[in-house]
N, CA, C and O atoms as CSV, one atom per row, in Angstrom:
chain,resi,resn,atom,element,x,y,z
A,1,MET,N,N,-17.464,-19.818,-28.438
A,1,MET,CA,C,-18.525,-19.859,-27.454
A,1,MET,C,C,-18.720,-18.445,-26.896
A,1,MET,O,O,-17.754,-17.818,-26.461
A,2,PRO,N,N,-19.948,-17.941,-26.906
A,2,PRO,CA,C,-20.195,-16.580,-26.420
A,2,PRO,C,C,-19.947,-16.473,-24.917
A,2,PRO,O,O,-20.167,-17.413,-24.154
A,3,LYS,N,N,-19.483,-15.295,-24.529
A,3,LYS,CA,C,-19.214,-15.055,-23.120
A,3,LYS,C,C,-20.527,-14.924,-22.356
A,3,LYS,O,O,-21.456,-14.251,-22.804
A,4,LYS,N,N,-20.589,-15.564,-21.216
A,4,LYS,CA,C,-21.778,-15.520,-20.376
A,4,LYS,C,C,-21.927,-14.124,-19.767
A,4,LYS,O,O,-20.950,-13.540,-19.299
A,5,ARG,N,N,-23.140,-13.598,-19.775
A,5,ARG,CA,C,-23.395,-12.279,-19.176
A,5,ARG,C,C,-23.206,-12.365,-17.670
A,5,ARG,O,O,-23.570,-13.356,-17.035
A,6,ARG,N,N,-22.643,-11.331,-17.125
A,6,ARG,CA,C,-22.438,-11.336,-15.684
A,6,ARG,C,C,-23.678,-10.819,-14.969
A,6,ARG,O,O,-24.356,-9.911,-15.449
A,7,LYS,N,N,-23.957,-11.400,-13.838
A,7,LYS,CA,C,-25.098,-11.014,-13.029
A,7,LYS,C,C,-24.708,-9.802,-12.186
A,7,LYS,O,O,-23.661,-9.809,-11.538
A,8,LEU,N,N,-25.531,-8.778,-12.193
A,8,LEU,CA,C,-25.252,-7.553,-11.457
A,8,LEU,C,C,-26.132,-7.453,-10.218
A,8,LEU,O,O,-27.186,-8.082,-10.130
A,9,SER,N,N,-25.682,-6.664,-9.280
A,9,SER,CA,C,-26.430,-6.453,-8.045
A,9,SER,C,C,-26.283,-4.996,-7.626
A,9,SER,O,O,-25.173,-4.523,-7.380
A,10,LYS,N,N,-27.389,-4.297,-7.546
A,10,LYS,CA,C,-27.350,-2.890,-7.123
A,10,LYS,C,C,-26.811,-2.763,-5.701
A,10,LYS,O,O,-26.074,-1.828,-5.387
A,11,ASP,N,N,-27.186,-3.713,-4.846
A,11,ASP,CA,C,-26.700,-3.673,-3.465
A,11,ASP,C,C,-25.183,-3.837,-3.414
A,11,ASP,O,O,-24.509,-3.133,-2.662
A,12,MET,N,N,-24.646,-4.756,-4.204
A,12,MET,CA,C,-23.201,-4.976,-4.240
A,12,MET,C,C,-22.493,-3.733,-4.785
A,12,MET,O,O,-21.458,-3.327,-4.256
A,13,GLU,N,N,-23.041,-3.135,-5.827
A,13,GLU,CA,C,-22.442,-1.925,-6.388
A,13,GLU,C,C,-22.427,-0.802,-5.358
A,13,GLU,O,O,-21.452,-0.057,-5.255
A,14,LYS,N,N,-23.509,-0.687,-4.600
A,14,LYS,CA,C,-23.594,0.336,-3.547
A,14,LYS,C,C,-22.544,0.066,-2.471
A,14,LYS,O,O,-21.872,0.988,-2.009
A,15,GLU,N,N,-22.407,-1.188,-2.077
A,15,GLU,CA,C,-21.414,-1.570,-1.064
A,15,GLU,C,C,-19.998,-1.242,-1.538
A,15,GLU,O,O,-19.178,-0.758,-0.758
A,16,ILE,N,N,-19.711,-1.506,-2.815
A,16,ILE,CA,C,-18.376,-1.239,-3.359
A,16,ILE,C,C,-18.105,0.266,-3.378
A,16,ILE,O,O,-17.010,0.700,-3.022
A,17,LYS,N,N,-19.084,1.057,-3.788
A,17,LYS,CA,C,-18.905,2.513,-3.805
A,17,LYS,C,C,-18.667,3.051,-2.395
A,17,LYS,O,O,-17.813,3.915,-2.195
A,18,LEU,N,N,-19.419,2.544,-1.423
A,18,LEU,CA,C,-19.213,2.958,-0.033
A,18,LEU,C,C,-17.836,2.529,0.467
A,18,LEU,O,O,-17.178,3.263,1.205
A,19,ALA,N,N,-17.411,1.343,0.061
A,19,ALA,CA,C,-16.094,0.848,0.461
A,19,ALA,C,C,-14.985,1.734,-0.098
A,19,ALA,O,O,-14.014,2.034,0.597
A,20,ILE,N,N,-15.130,2.149,-1.344
A,20,ILE,CA,C,-14.130,3.025,-1.966
A,20,ILE,C,C,-14.047,4.349,-1.204
A,20,ILE,O,O,-12.953,4.844,-0.933
A,21,LYS,N,N,-15.191,4.914,-0.865
A,21,LYS,CA,C,-15.208,6.174,-0.118
A,21,LYS,C,C,-14.584,6.006,1.264
A,21,LYS,O,O,-13.860,6.883,1.734
A,22,LYS,N,N,-14.867,4.880,1.911
A,22,LYS,CA,C,-14.318,4.628,3.245
A,22,LYS,C,C,-12.798,4.489,3.183
A,22,LYS,O,O,-12.091,5.008,4.047
A,23,VAL,N,N,-12.296,3.791,2.166
A,23,VAL,CA,C,-10.848,3.637,2.010
A,23,VAL,C,C,-10.198,4.994,1.767
A,23,VAL,O,O,-9.142,5.285,2.331
A,24,GLU,N,N,-10.812,5.820,0.941
A,24,GLU,CA,C,-10.278,7.166,0.692
A,24,GLU,C,C,-10.263,7.993,1.982
A,24,GLU,O,O,-9.299,8.710,2.252
A,25,PHE,N,N,-11.322,7.890,2.767
A,25,PHE,CA,C,-11.428,8.643,4.013
A,25,PHE,C,C,-10.369,8.198,5.017
A,25,PHE,O,O,-9.683,9.034,5.605
A,26,ILE,N,N,-10.233,6.901,5.214
A,26,ILE,CA,C,-9.244,6.387,6.167
A,26,ILE,C,C,-7.831,6.698,5.683
A,26,ILE,O,O,-6.955,7.005,6.492
A,27,SER,N,N,-7.601,6.622,4.380
A,27,SER,CA,C,-6.286,6.979,3.833
A,27,SER,C,C,-5.946,8.430,4.141
A,27,SER,O,O,-4.806,8.743,4.487
A,28,ALA,N,N,-6.927,9.315,4.018
A,28,ALA,CA,C,-6.709,10.725,4.324
A,28,ALA,C,C,-6.374,10.914,5.799
A,28,ALA,O,O,-5.503,11.714,6.141
A,29,ILE,N,N,-7.051,10.193,6.661
A,29,ILE,CA,C,-6.770,10.280,8.101
A,29,ILE,C,C,-5.349,9.797,8.384
A,29,ILE,O,O,-4.613,10.428,9.143
A,30,ILE,N,N,-4.970,8.683,7.773
A,30,ILE,CA,C,-3.617,8.153,7.974
A,30,ILE,C,C,-2.572,9.137,7.463
A,30,ILE,O,O,-1.535,9.322,8.100
A,31,ASN,N,N,-2.831,9.766,6.326
A,31,ASN,CA,C,-1.884,10.739,5.773
A,31,ASN,C,C,-1.725,11.968,6.673
A,31,ASN,O,O,-0.698,12.644,6.613
A,32,ASP,N,N,-2.715,12.263,7.496
A,32,ASP,CA,C,-2.656,13.414,8.397
A,32,ASP,C,C,-1.886,13.127,9.690
A,32,ASP,O,O,-1.627,14.045,10.468
A,33,ILE,N,N,-1.523,11.877,9.924
A,33,ILE,CA,C,-0.761,11.525,11.127
A,33,ILE,C,C,0.648,12.096,10.984
A,33,ILE,O,O,1.327,11.860,9.985
A,34,GLU,N,N,1.074,12.845,11.988
A,34,GLU,CA,C,2.368,13.525,11.901
A,34,GLU,C,C,3.546,12.620,12.226
A,34,GLU,O,O,4.614,12.772,11.635
A,35,ASP,N,N,3.380,11.699,13.134
A,35,ASP,CA,C,4.465,10.786,13.512
A,35,ASP,C,C,4.664,9.757,12.395
A,35,ASP,O,O,3.783,8.940,12.128
A,36,GLU,N,N,5.835,9.806,11.746
A,36,GLU,CA,C,6.083,8.950,10.585
A,36,GLU,C,C,6.077,7.463,10.936
A,36,GLU,O,O,5.643,6.634,10.136
A,37,GLU,N,N,6.556,7.132,12.121
A,37,GLU,CA,C,6.595,5.729,12.531
A,37,GLU,C,C,5.173,5.167,12.685
A,37,GLU,O,O,4.866,4.075,12.208
A,38,ILE,N,N,4.334,5.928,13.350
A,38,ILE,CA,C,2.943,5.503,13.533
A,38,ILE,C,C,2.226,5.473,12.186
A,38,ILE,O,O,1.474,4.543,11.894
A,39,GLN,N,N,2.464,6.498,11.371
A,39,GLN,CA,C,1.849,6.547,10.046
A,39,GLN,C,C,2.248,5.328,9.213
A,39,GLN,O,O,1.411,4.741,8.527
A,40,GLY,N,N,3.509,4.954,9.271
A,40,GLY,CA,C,3.982,3.784,8.537
A,40,GLY,C,C,3.320,2.503,9.013
A,40,GLY,O,O,2.972,1.640,8.207
A,41,GLU,N,N,3.147,2.380,10.320
A,41,GLU,CA,C,2.486,1.209,10.893
A,41,GLU,C,C,1.036,1.124,10.413
A,41,GLU,O,O,0.567,0.054,10.024
A,42,TYR,N,N,0.334,2.251,10.442
A,42,TYR,CA,C,-1.053,2.282,9.986
A,42,TYR,C,C,-1.139,1.941,8.499
A,42,TYR,O,O,-1.996,1.163,8.081
A,43,ARG,N,N,-0.237,2.535,7.704
A,43,ARG,CA,C,-0.252,2.275,6.259
A,43,ARG,C,C,0.006,0.810,5.949
A,43,ARG,O,O,-0.630,0.229,5.069
A,44,GLY,N,N,0.937,0.224,6.674
A,44,GLY,CA,C,1.246,-1.186,6.451
A,44,GLY,C,C,0.048,-2.085,6.688
A,44,GLY,O,O,-0.250,-2.969,5.885
A,45,GLU,N,N,-0.622,-1.852,7.778
A,45,GLU,CA,C,-1.804,-2.661,8.089
A,45,GLU,C,C,-2.970,-2.339,7.161
A,45,GLU,O,O,-3.739,-3.225,6.787
A,46,PHE,N,N,-3.096,-1.068,6.793
A,46,PHE,CA,C,-4.206,-0.654,5.930
A,46,PHE,C,C,-4.022,-1.148,4.497
A,46,PHE,O,O,-4.993,-1.232,3.744
A,47,GLY,N,N,-2.798,-1.472,4.116
A,47,GLY,CA,C,-2.535,-1.995,2.775
A,47,GLY,C,C,-3.331,-3.257,2.477
A,47,GLY,O,O,-3.755,-3.469,1.341
A,48,ASN,N,N,-3.537,-4.096,3.488
A,48,ASN,CA,C,-4.335,-5.315,3.307
A,48,ASN,C,C,-5.775,-4.988,2.923
A,48,ASN,O,O,-6.392,-5.687,2.121
A,49,ILE,N,N,-6.288,-3.932,3.500
A,49,ILE,CA,C,-7.663,-3.516,3.209
A,49,ILE,C,C,-7.759,-2.988,1.786
A,49,ILE,O,O,-8.715,-3.295,1.073
A,50,LYS,N,N,-6.778,-2.199,1.368
A,50,LYS,CA,C,-6.765,-1.697,-0.005
A,50,LYS,C,C,-6.705,-2.848,-1.003
A,50,LYS,O,O,-7.407,-2.841,-2.014
A,51,ASN,N,N,-5.860,-3.839,-0.711
A,51,ASN,CA,C,-5.758,-5.003,-1.594
A,51,ASN,C,C,-7.076,-5.771,-1.665
A,51,ASN,O,O,-7.484,-6.220,-2.736
A,52,ALA,N,N,-7.729,-5.917,-0.531
A,52,ALA,CA,C,-9.016,-6.620,-0.500
A,52,ALA,C,C,-10.055,-5.871,-1.335
A,52,ALA,O,O,-10.879,-6.491,-2.007
A,53,LEU,N,N,-10.015,-4.542,-1.292
A,53,LEU,CA,C,-10.952,-3.744,-2.083
A,53,LEU,C,C,-10.664,-3.886,-3.580
A,53,LEU,O,O,-11.590,-3.973,-4.386
A,54,VAL,N,N,-9.403,-3.908,-3.944
A,54,VAL,CA,C,-9.041,-4.094,-5.357
A,54,VAL,C,C,-9.519,-5.453,-5.848
A,54,VAL,O,O,-10.079,-5.558,-6.939
A,55,ILE,N,N,-9.303,-6.485,-5.056
A,55,ILE,CA,C,-9.753,-7.832,-5.429
A,55,ILE,C,C,-11.263,-7.853,-5.599
A,55,ILE,O,O,-11.772,-8.423,-6.564
A,56,LEU,N,N,-11.981,-7.237,-4.668
A,56,LEU,CA,C,-13.439,-7.165,-4.742
A,56,LEU,C,C,-13.888,-6.444,-6.005
A,56,LEU,O,O,-14.754,-6.940,-6.726
A,57,SER,N,N,-13.313,-5.287,-6.277
A,57,SER,CA,C,-13.703,-4.493,-7.447
A,57,SER,C,C,-13.435,-5.232,-8.751
A,57,SER,O,O,-14.282,-5.259,-9.644
A,58,VAL,N,N,-12.263,-5.824,-8.854
A,58,VAL,CA,C,-11.906,-6.548,-10.082
A,58,VAL,C,C,-12.814,-7.757,-10.272
A,58,VAL,O,O,-13.283,-8.016,-11.380
A,59,GLU,N,N,-13.058,-8.482,-9.217
A,59,GLU,CA,C,-13.931,-9.666,-9.310
A,59,GLU,C,C,-15.332,-9.269,-9.748
A,59,GLU,O,O,-15.915,-9.909,-10.623
A,60,TYR,N,N,-15.875,-8.214,-9.142
A,60,TYR,CA,C,-17.223,-7.791,-9.500
A,60,TYR,C,C,-17.271,-7.257,-10.928
A,60,TYR,O,O,-18.197,-7.574,-11.675
A,61,ASP,N,N,-16.283,-6.449,-11.315
A,61,ASP,CA,C,-16.253,-5.899,-12.672
A,61,ASP,C,C,-16.096,-6.992,-13.726
A,61,ASP,O,O,-16.662,-6.898,-14.815
A,62,THR,N,N,-15.334,-8.016,-13.399
A,62,THR,CA,C,-15.070,-9.095,-14.351
A,62,THR,C,C,-16.207,-10.113,-14.418
A,62,THR,O,O,-16.674,-10.471,-15.499
A,63,ASN,N,N,-16.641,-10.569,-13.254
A,63,ASN,CA,C,-17.593,-11.684,-13.212
A,63,ASN,C,C,-18.971,-11.332,-12.672
A,63,ASN,O,O,-19.897,-12.137,-12.771
A,64,GLY,N,N,-19.117,-10.152,-12.110
A,64,GLY,CA,C,-20.412,-9.756,-11.573
A,64,GLY,C,C,-20.651,-10.312,-10.181
A,64,GLY,O,O,-19.714,-10.612,-9.442
A,65,PHE,N,N,-21.910,-10.440,-9.844
A,65,PHE,CA,C,-22.332,-10.911,-8.526
A,65,PHE,C,C,-22.224,-12.424,-8.480
A,65,PHE,O,O,-23.048,-13.133,-9.059
A,66,THR,N,N,-21.211,-12.911,-7.793
A,66,THR,CA,C,-20.956,-14.349,-7.679
A,66,THR,C,C,-20.636,-14.675,-6.223
A,66,THR,O,O,-20.442,-13.773,-5.409
A,67,PRO,N,N,-20.581,-15.963,-5.898
A,67,PRO,CA,C,-20.154,-16.326,-4.540
A,67,PRO,C,C,-18.747,-15.813,-4.221
A,67,PRO,O,O,-18.450,-15.492,-3.070
A,68,VAL,N,N,-17.890,-15.737,-5.225
A,68,VAL,CA,C,-16.533,-15.239,-5.012
A,68,VAL,C,C,-16.559,-13.751,-4.669
A,68,VAL,O,O,-15.834,-13.309,-3.778
A,69,SER,N,N,-17.390,-12.977,-5.371
A,69,SER,CA,C,-17.465,-11.545,-5.062
A,69,SER,C,C,-18.122,-11.323,-3.693
A,69,SER,O,O,-17.751,-10.397,-2.971
A,70,GLU,N,N,-19.083,-12.158,-3.341
A,70,GLU,CA,C,-19.690,-12.057,-2.013
A,70,GLU,C,C,-18.657,-12.341,-0.926
A,70,GLU,O,O,-18.617,-11.658,0.097
A,71,LYS,N,N,-17.828,-13.350,-1.156
A,71,LYS,CA,C,-16.781,-13.698,-0.196
A,71,LYS,C,C,-15.746,-12.574,-0.111
A,71,LYS,O,O,-15.255,-12.268,0.976
A,72,ALA,N,N,-15.412,-11.961,-1.243
A,72,ALA,CA,C,-14.460,-10.845,-1.250
A,72,ALA,C,C,-15.013,-9.664,-0.465
A,72,ALA,O,O,-14.265,-9.001,0.254
A,73,LEU,N,N,-16.301,-9.389,-0.587
A,73,LEU,CA,C,-16.928,-8.302,0.174
A,73,LEU,C,C,-16.888,-8.613,1.668
A,73,LEU,O,O,-16.579,-7.740,2.480
A,74,LEU,N,N,-17.195,-9.834,2.022
A,74,LEU,CA,C,-17.158,-10.230,3.429
A,74,LEU,C,C,-15.736,-10.113,3.985
A,74,LEU,O,O,-15.541,-9.650,5.109
A,75,ASN,N,N,-14.756,-10.529,3.203
A,75,ASN,CA,C,-13.360,-10.418,3.623
A,75,ASN,C,C,-12.982,-8.954,3.847
A,75,ASN,O,O,-12.344,-8.615,4.844
A,76,TYR,N,N,-13.381,-8.093,2.913
A,76,TYR,CA,C,-13.108,-6.654,3.050
A,76,TYR,C,C,-13.733,-6.117,4.342
A,76,TYR,O,O,-13.069,-5.418,5.108
A,77,LYS,N,N,-14.985,-6.434,4.580
A,77,LYS,CA,C,-15.680,-5.940,5.773
A,77,LYS,C,C,-15.001,-6.424,7.057
A,77,LYS,O,O,-14.859,-5.665,8.016
A,78,ASN,N,N,-14.584,-7.693,7.066
A,78,ASN,CA,C,-13.907,-8.238,8.239
A,78,ASN,C,C,-12.579,-7.523,8.495
A,78,ASN,O,O,-12.247,-7.215,9.639
A,79,LEU,N,N,-11.825,-7.261,7.429
A,79,LEU,CA,C,-10.548,-6.563,7.576
A,79,LEU,C,C,-10.747,-5.145,8.102
A,79,LEU,O,O,-9.997,-4.696,8.969
A,80,VAL,N,N,-11.746,-4.438,7.588
A,80,VAL,CA,C,-12.024,-3.077,8.053
A,80,VAL,C,C,-12.433,-3.094,9.522
A,80,VAL,O,O,-11.964,-2.277,10.314
A,81,SER,N,N,-13.302,-4.019,9.876
A,81,SER,CA,C,-13.757,-4.123,11.258
A,81,SER,C,C,-12.582,-4.399,12.193
A,81,SER,O,O,-12.471,-3.791,13.258
A,82,GLN,N,N,-11.718,-5.307,11.792
A,82,GLN,CA,C,-10.542,-5.642,12.590
A,82,GLN,C,C,-9.609,-4.431,12.708
A,82,GLN,O,O,-9.097,-4.145,13.790
A,83,PHE,N,N,-9.391,-3.731,11.610
A,83,PHE,CA,C,-8.528,-2.551,11.612
A,83,PHE,C,C,-9.077,-1.482,12.542
A,83,PHE,O,O,-8.335,-0.906,13.338
A,84,GLU,N,N,-10.371,-1.217,12.446
A,84,GLU,CA,C,-10.990,-0.183,13.275
A,84,GLU,C,C,-10.952,-0.536,14.758
A,84,GLU,O,O,-10.863,0.353,15.605
A,85,SER,N,N,-11.018,-1.828,15.080
A,85,SER,CA,C,-10.980,-2.215,16.490
A,85,SER,C,C,-9.552,-2.180,17.054
A,85,SER,O,O,-9.365,-1.955,18.250
A,86,GLU,N,N,-8.545,-2.402,16.197
A,86,GLU,CA,C,-7.171,-2.418,16.666
A,86,GLU,C,C,-6.495,-1.049,16.643
A,86,GLU,O,O,-5.610,-0.778,17.454
A,87,TYR,N,N,-6.908,-0.193,15.721
A,87,TYR,CA,C,-6.271,1.112,15.552
A,87,TYR,C,C,-7.293,2.211,15.797
A,87,TYR,O,O,-8.467,2.081,15.451
A,88,GLU,N,N,-6.827,3.282,16.393
A,88,GLU,CA,C,-7.716,4.407,16.679
A,88,GLU,C,C,-7.819,5.305,15.456
A,88,GLU,O,O,-6.888,6.047,15.140
A,89,ILE,N,N,-8.918,5.236,14.792
A,89,ILE,CA,C,-9.150,6.091,13.613
A,89,ILE,C,C,-10.384,6.931,13.882
A,89,ILE,O,O,-10.783,7.731,13.036
């Protein structure tokens, strides 16, 4: 049985690219923190956001624009929003 073509979305691709840049930017800020204890705390919490981005990217690359990829994007956005409100970045 032939594999079904995945549905693509330019908006979703744009969101993923922006998310990747944001993760890189926040990671750089965290790496610049001099206090190792605080840096470790930030990294621990930020790890959830990195994982959410990986899940989003893999889902979109594998299956395209689906309800699952939309939910993964929403989850990523919620985690970033929560992180930014709890931690001073």
